[in-house]
Residue frames as qw, qx, qy, qz and C-alpha x, y, z in Angstrom:
[[0.660, 0.418, -0.003, -0.624, 31.82, 36.71, 5.83],
 [0.629, -0.038, 0.762, 0.150, 31.41, 33.28, 4.11],
 [0.173, 0.375, -0.538, -0.735, 31.85, 33.27, 0.34],
 [0.807, 0.237, -0.048, -0.539, 29.38, 31.74, -2.09],
 [0.629, 0.400, -0.666, -0.030, 31.99, 29.20, -3.17],
 [0.015, 0.235, -0.842, 0.485, 32.63, 28.16, 0.51],
 [0.640, 0.052, 0.395, -0.657, 28.86, 27.69, 1.02],
 [0.817, 0.341, -0.290, -0.362, 28.65, 25.47, -2.03],
 [0.440, 0.383, -0.785, 0.207, 31.69, 23.44, -0.90],
 [0.292, -0.187, 0.679, -0.647, 30.17, 23.19, 2.62],
 [0.792, 0.147, 0.124, -0.580, 26.88, 21.89, 1.16],
 [0.758, 0.361, -0.521, -0.154, 28.68, 19.25, -0.91],
 [0.228, 0.336, -0.818, 0.407, 30.72, 18.09, 2.03],
 [0.449, -0.069, 0.551, -0.700, 27.73, 18.08, 4.39],
 [0.821, 0.204, -0.080, -0.527, 25.52, 16.22, 1.91],
 [0.645, 0.339, -0.685, 0.026, 28.20, 13.58, 1.21],
 [0.045, 0.254, -0.796, 0.548, 28.67, 13.09, 4.95],
 [0.612, 0.021, 0.377, -0.694, 24.96, 12.87, 5.64],
 [0.814, 0.269, -0.349, -0.378, 24.55, 10.30, 2.83],
 [0.509, 0.265, -0.792, 0.209, 27.29, 8.06, 4.19],
 [0.163, -0.139, 0.687, -0.694, 26.00, 8.48, 7.79],
 [0.724, 0.082, 0.081, -0.681, 22.49, 7.69, 6.63],
 [0.788, 0.226, -0.539, -0.194, 23.51, 4.42, 4.95],
 [0.326, 0.230, -0.800, 0.448, 25.58, 3.39, 8.00],
 [0.310, -0.071, 0.548, -0.774, 22.88, 4.41, 10.48],
 [0.754, 0.131, -0.046, -0.642, 20.07, 2.83, 8.50],
 [0.877, 0.203, -0.410, -0.147, 21.83, -0.51, 7.80],
 [0.584, 0.203, -0.656, 0.433, 24.54, -1.00, 10.41],
 [0.069, -0.209, 0.527, -0.821, 23.45, 1.01, 13.52],
 [0.701, -0.141, 0.012, -0.699, 19.79, 0.16, 13.40],
 [0.318, -0.193, 0.910, -0.182, 19.10, -3.13, 15.15],
 [0.181, -0.144, -0.880, -0.416, 17.10, -5.92, 13.68],
 [0.093, -0.545, -0.766, 0.328, 14.49, -5.52, 16.49],
 [0.105, 0.542, 0.096, -0.828, 14.08, -1.75, 15.65],
 [0.187, 0.179, -0.635, -0.728, 13.72, -2.61, 11.96],
 [0.192, -0.275, -0.929, -0.157, 11.04, -5.23, 12.71],
 [0.160, -0.585, -0.699, 0.380, 9.10, -3.23, 15.16],
 [0.082, -0.297, -0.044, 0.950, 9.20, 0.44, 13.94],
 [0.282, -0.096, -0.526, -0.796, 6.22, -0.04, 11.66],
 [0.248, -0.387, -0.879, 0.126, 4.06, -1.67, 14.25],
 [0.224, -0.714, -0.300, -0.592, 1.03, 0.23, 15.41],
 [0.621, -0.762, -0.174, -0.054, 0.93, 2.00, 18.78],
 [0.328, -0.884, 0.332, -0.028, 3.67, 2.67, 21.22],
 [0.835, -0.173, 0.432, 0.292, 5.70, -0.44, 20.37],
 [0.633, 0.545, 0.298, 0.462, 6.27, 0.94, 16.82],
 [0.033, 0.966, -0.023, 0.255, 6.70, 4.50, 17.87],
 [0.552, -0.749, 0.358, 0.081, 9.37, 3.66, 20.49],
 [0.827, 0.026, 0.414, 0.380, 11.24, 1.32, 18.13],
 [0.477, 0.730, 0.218, 0.439, 11.27, 4.05, 15.47],
 [0.204, -0.961, 0.118, -0.144, 12.36, 6.64, 17.99],
 [0.729, -0.506, 0.392, 0.242, 15.25, 4.47, 19.13],
 [0.741, 0.314, 0.382, 0.455, 16.28, 3.95, 15.48],
 [0.266, 0.877, 0.128, 0.380, 16.15, 7.64, 14.71],
 [0.461, -0.859, 0.218, 0.044, 18.15, 8.52, 17.78],
 [0.743, -0.274, 0.461, 0.400, 20.98, 6.14, 16.76],
 [0.590, 0.549, 0.382, 0.452, 20.77, 7.35, 13.16],
 [0.020, 0.970, 0.044, 0.237, 20.91, 11.05, 14.18],
 [0.574, -0.732, 0.323, 0.174, 23.85, 10.39, 16.49],
 [0.758, 0.075, 0.433, 0.482, 25.69, 8.61, 13.64],
 [0.386, 0.785, 0.251, 0.415, 25.07, 11.70, 11.47],
 [0.266, -0.957, 0.081, -0.081, 26.16, 14.08, 14.21],
 [0.708, -0.497, 0.380, 0.328, 29.40, 12.16, 14.87],
 [0.669, 0.271, 0.429, 0.543, 30.35, 11.92, 11.16],
 [0.187, 0.905, 0.188, 0.332, 29.45, 15.60, 10.66],
 [0.418, -0.883, 0.194, 0.088, 31.69, 16.57, 13.53],
 [0.746, -0.212, 0.450, 0.443, 34.54, 14.48, 12.13],
 [0.533, 0.576, 0.391, 0.480, 34.05, 16.03, 8.68],
 [0.064, -0.982, -0.067, -0.164, 33.87, 19.59, 10.14],
 [0.593, -0.712, 0.285, 0.245, 37.07, 18.96, 12.07],
 [0.698, -0.084, 0.504, 0.502, 39.08, 17.47, 9.29],
 [0.398, 0.535, 0.473, 0.576, 37.77, 19.72, 6.50],
 [0.172, -0.240, -0.235, 0.926, 37.56, 22.86, 8.67],
 [0.093, -0.559, -0.624, -0.538, 33.91, 23.33, 7.80],
 [0.068, -0.072, 0.326, -0.940, 32.18, 26.32, 9.38],
 [0.371, -0.436, -0.755, -0.320, 28.98, 24.90, 10.74],
 [0.264, -0.394, 0.290, -0.831, 26.65, 26.66, 13.22],
 [0.127, 0.080, 0.896, -0.417, 24.79, 25.09, 16.03],
 [0.517, 0.398, 0.272, -0.708, 21.55, 26.54, 14.74],
 [0.552, 0.435, -0.519, -0.487, 22.13, 25.16, 11.21],
 [0.207, 0.163, -0.962, 0.075, 23.12, 21.70, 12.62],
 [0.261, 0.193, 0.759, -0.565, 20.16, 21.59, 14.98],
 [0.568, 0.451, 0.077, -0.684, 17.62, 22.70, 12.31],
 [0.518, 0.408, -0.642, -0.391, 18.99, 20.45, 9.60],
 [0.150, 0.128, -0.966, 0.166, 19.27, 17.36, 11.83],
 [0.355, 0.231, 0.627, -0.653, 15.89, 17.97, 13.34],
 [0.618, 0.423, -0.191, -0.635, 14.26, 18.17, 9.90],
 [0.443, 0.329, -0.817, -0.167, 16.07, 14.96, 8.84],
 [0.026, -0.026, 0.920, -0.390, 15.20, 13.12, 12.08],
 [0.474, 0.288, 0.400, -0.729, 11.55, 14.15, 11.91],
 [0.632, 0.429, -0.339, -0.550, 11.13, 13.21, 8.32],
 [0.336, 0.276, -0.900, -0.015, 12.91, 9.91, 8.83],
 [0.225, 0.072, 0.818, -0.525, 10.77, 9.06, 11.83],
 [0.595, 0.367, 0.170, -0.694, 7.63, 9.82, 9.82],
 [0.610, 0.414, -0.556, -0.384, 8.63, 7.67, 6.82],
 [0.266, 0.251, -0.923, 0.120, 9.80, 4.77, 8.86],
 [0.529, 0.042, 0.569, -0.628, 6.41, 4.32, 10.53],
 [0.202, 0.043, 0.903, 0.377, 5.77, 2.48, 7.22],
 [0.215, 0.657, 0.719, -0.067, 2.01, 3.16, 7.11],
 [0.057, 0.817, 0.028, -0.573, 2.79, 6.84, 6.45],
 [0.076, -0.442, 0.655, 0.608, 5.06, 6.04, 3.49],
 [0.207, 0.286, 0.908, 0.225, 2.49, 3.55, 2.15],
 [0.170, 0.794, 0.479, -0.333, -0.09, 6.34, 2.36],
 [0.009, 0.722, -0.276, -0.634, 2.17, 8.72, 0.50],
 [0.177, -0.116, 0.854, 0.475, 2.70, 6.06, -2.18],
 [0.213, 0.529, 0.821, -0.005, -1.00, 5.66, -2.49],
 [0.136, 0.860, 0.271, -0.410, -1.84, 9.36, -2.76],
 [0.037, 0.688, -0.465, -0.556, 0.95, 9.83, -5.40],
 [0.876, 0.375, -0.055, -0.297, -0.32, 6.79, -7.41],
 [0.236, 0.614, -0.750, 0.070, 2.85, 4.81, -6.57],
 [0.778, -0.279, 0.435, -0.358, 1.17, 1.79, -4.83],
 [0.953, 0.299, -0.051, -0.010, 2.09, -0.64, -7.60],
 [0.483, 0.616, -0.478, 0.398, 5.74, 0.43, -7.39],
 [0.417, -0.580, 0.478, -0.512, 5.56, 0.39, -3.56],
 [0.889, -0.136, 0.347, -0.267, 4.48, -3.28, -3.72],
 [0.711, 0.562, -0.420, -0.035, 7.11, -4.25, -6.30],
 [0.356, 0.417, -0.784, 0.290, 9.18, -7.21, -5.03],
 [0.360, -0.118, 0.697, -0.608, 6.53, -8.34, -2.58],
 [0.167, 0.246, 0.952, 0.070, 3.85, -10.92, -2.70],
 [0.253, 0.661, 0.447, -0.547, 1.34, -8.08, -3.05],
 [0.222, 0.584, -0.389, -0.677, 2.64, -7.26, -6.51],
 [0.891, 0.309, 0.160, -0.292, 1.20, -9.24, -9.41],
 [0.731, 0.563, -0.356, 0.147, 4.70, -9.75, -10.84],
 [0.512, -0.740, 0.416, -0.131, 6.38, -10.72, -7.56],
 [0.297, 0.529, -0.794, -0.050, 9.56, -12.79, -7.82],
 [0.918, -0.186, 0.146, -0.320, 9.08, -16.49, -7.45],
 [0.425, -0.433, 0.779, 0.160, 11.20, -19.61, -7.15],
 [0.194, 0.169, -0.830, -0.495, 11.24, -22.31, -9.85],
 [0.095, -0.324, -0.941, 0.031, 8.33, -24.04, -8.11],
 [0.149, -0.623, -0.483, -0.597, 6.23, -20.86, -8.07],
 [0.497, -0.707, -0.418, 0.281, 6.53, -19.91, -4.40],
 [0.029, 0.994, -0.048, 0.097, 7.52, -16.36, -3.41],
 [0.781, 0.264, -0.224, 0.520, 11.27, -15.84, -3.67],
 [0.486, -0.761, -0.086, 0.422, 13.42, -14.26, -0.97],
 [0.556, 0.511, 0.124, 0.644, 15.34, -11.24, -2.23],
 [0.300, -0.529, -0.240, 0.756, 16.61, -7.83, -1.23],
 [0.006, -0.140, 0.276, 0.951, 15.13, -4.74, -2.61],
 [0.167, 0.615, 0.770, -0.048, 11.50, -3.72, -2.93],
 [0.102, 0.681, 0.298, 0.661, 9.63, -0.74, -4.31],
 [0.494, -0.838, -0.221, -0.066, 8.85, 0.20, -0.70],
 [0.711, -0.433, 0.061, 0.551, 12.57, 0.21, 0.13],
 [0.440, 0.286, 0.303, 0.796, 13.40, 2.28, -2.98],
 [0.126, -0.791, -0.321, -0.505, 10.75, 4.81, -2.15],
 [0.634, -0.738, -0.141, 0.184, 11.86, 4.92, 1.51],
 [0.679, -0.246, 0.135, 0.678, 15.47, 5.56, 0.58],
 [0.271, 0.459, 0.321, 0.783, 14.66, 8.24, -2.08],
 [0.350, -0.853, -0.299, -0.246, 12.35, 9.96, 0.51],
 [0.674, -0.626, -0.037, 0.391, 15.23, 9.98, 2.98],
 [0.577, 0.099, 0.249, 0.772, 17.69, 11.27, 0.29],
 [0.045, 0.746, 0.355, 0.562, 15.33, 14.19, -0.43],
 [0.472, -0.865, -0.124, -0.116, 15.39, 15.21, 3.17],
 [0.725, -0.317, 0.103, 0.602, 19.18, 14.73, 3.45],
 [0.381, 0.459, 0.287, 0.749, 19.35, 17.25, 0.57],
 [0.230, -0.842, -0.208, -0.441, 17.10, 19.76, 2.43],
 [0.710, -0.669, -0.059, 0.212, 19.08, 19.17, 5.70],
 [0.692, -0.038, 0.158, 0.703, 22.42, 19.76, 3.92],
 [0.180, 0.652, 0.250, 0.693, 21.10, 23.02, 2.45],
 [0.483, -0.844, -0.129, -0.192, 19.93, 24.20, 5.94],
 [0.774, -0.490, 0.048, 0.399, 23.23, 23.16, 7.58],
 [0.618, 0.127, 0.217, 0.745, 25.41, 24.79, 4.90],
 [0.112, 0.630, 0.299, 0.708, 23.40, 27.98, 4.60],
 [0.477, -0.831, -0.198, -0.207, 22.51, 28.84, 8.27]]
């Protein structure tokens, strides 16, 4: 029988591991070609997004296996499968870009979604008034917070099942 305290500790370890694996998979494992194409319409975008999510999910699985081995975590195949499937599906959905833009629209977050882009009325500019290159947009912040929410749900499932 697994104790309540052990479940809580497992959740914390799994969430931390998933967060690290997410940032590595989203920024280091994902190729530039996948990033550029995953939001395109049709099969080009769907396949690029699928390749990205496969690499991302493998990264999460490898790091979870390492954490489980080193920390002696008691994880089940059912919990891992369900948690990683939820995470992969939600990640794929959000990374199609039009879907997350739609979610921003229906939640009245379009202005924030456009923050940091030329579509926002207060977009960053250079000294001569042209759009300025930068990292970080409202779309990116909403994307990452959406992924973090589903990492939380995945960690709950993995720790509890």
